[in-house]
C-alpha positions in Angstrom: -56.0 8.9 -7.6 -58.5 8.6 -10.1 -59.1 11.4 -13.1 -62.3 13.0 -12.1 -62.0 15.6 -15.0 -64.5 14.8 -18.4 -63.2 16.2 -21.8 -64.0 19.5 -22.3 -63.7 20.1 -18.2 -62.1 23.8 -18.2 -61.9 23.0 -14.1 -58.1 23.7 -12.4 -57.0 19.7 -11.8 -55.6 19.9 -8.0 -53.1 18.7 -6.7 -51.8 17.7 -2.8 -48.3 16.9 -2.7 -46.9 14.9 0.3 -45.5 18.3 1.3 -48.6 20.7 2.0 -48.3 21.3 5.8 -51.5 20.3 8.0 -52.1 24.5 9.6 -53.5 23.6 13.3 -54.6 26.8 15.0 -56.4 27.9 18.3 -56.8 31.5 17.6 -57.0 34.4 14.8 -56.7 37.8 17.2 -55.2 39.8 14.7 -55.7 40.5 11.3 -56.0 43.1 8.6 -55.6 44.6 4.9 -51.9 45.8 3.2 -51.6 46.8 -0.2 -54.8 44.7 -1.2 -54.0 41.4 0.4 -55.7 40.2 3.6 -53.0 39.6 6.5 -54.7 37.2 9.7 -52.3 35.8 11.9 -53.0 32.5 13.3 -51.9 30.9 16.5 -52.0 27.9 18.6 -52.2 27.4 22.2 -49.1 25.1 24.1 -48.6 23.8 27.7 -45.3 23.8 28.9 -44.1 22.2 31.8 -41.2 23.6 33.6 -38.8 21.7 36.1 -39.8 24.0 39.2 -43.3 22.7 38.6 -45.5 25.5 37.4 -47.3 24.7 33.7 -46.8 28.0 31.3 -49.6 28.3 28.9 -48.8 30.5 25.6 -49.6 31.3 22.2 -47.3 30.6 19.8 -48.0 32.0 15.9 -49.1 29.2 14.1 -48.8 31.1 10.4 -49.4 34.5 8.6 -52.6 34.0 6.7 -52.4 35.7 3.2 -54.7 36.1 0.7 -56.5 38.0 -1.8 -60.6 39.2 -0.9 -62.0 36.4 -3.2 -59.8 33.7 -1.8 -61.1 34.8 1.5 -64.7 35.1 0.8 -64.5 31.3 -0.5 -62.3 30.1 2.3 -65.1 32.0 4.5 -68.0 30.1 2.9 -66.0 26.6 2.8 -65.8 27.4 6.8 -70.0 27.8 7.6 -70.2 25.2 4.8 -67.8 22.5 7.7 -69.7 24.5 10.6 -73.2 23.6 9.0 -72.1 20.0 9.4 -71.6 20.0 13.4 -75.5 21.2 13.8 -76.3 18.0 12.0 -77.5 15.0 14.1 -74.6 12.1 13.5 -75.8 9.8 10.3 -76.0 6.4 12.3 -76.7 3.8 10.0 -77.3 0.0 10.1 -74.0 -1.8 9.9 -72.7 -3.4 6.4 -72.7 -6.7 6.1 -69.2 -8.0 5.7 -69.9 -11.5 4.0 -72.0 -15.1 4.7 -72.8 -16.1 7.9 -71.1 -19.7 8.5 
C-alpha cells in the first residue's frame, strides 16, 4: 500500500492487520450506557439442522460493541453514508477496452 500522507499531514495512519476480525450480524437488539460507554450487543441468525428433522433457528451473540459517544456518532455517520449508496442507481458504464482487436 502506498503512503498516502503528505509532509506536514497530521492525520493518523490507519493500518489493518490480517488478524482484524470481520463481524457479521443480523440484529442489534440490546443496547445501553454504562459509565459513559455505549454498549451494543450484536447477534447473528443461525440455522441448525437436527438429526430428527427440524431445523432450529437461533440468534447467537456475534460481538459486544463498546465505544465512546463520539465514536458512536462517527459509526452512525458511516452507516448513514453507506446506506445512501443503496439509494443510488447502479453505475453501469461502457465496457473497458482490453487491447487491440486482431
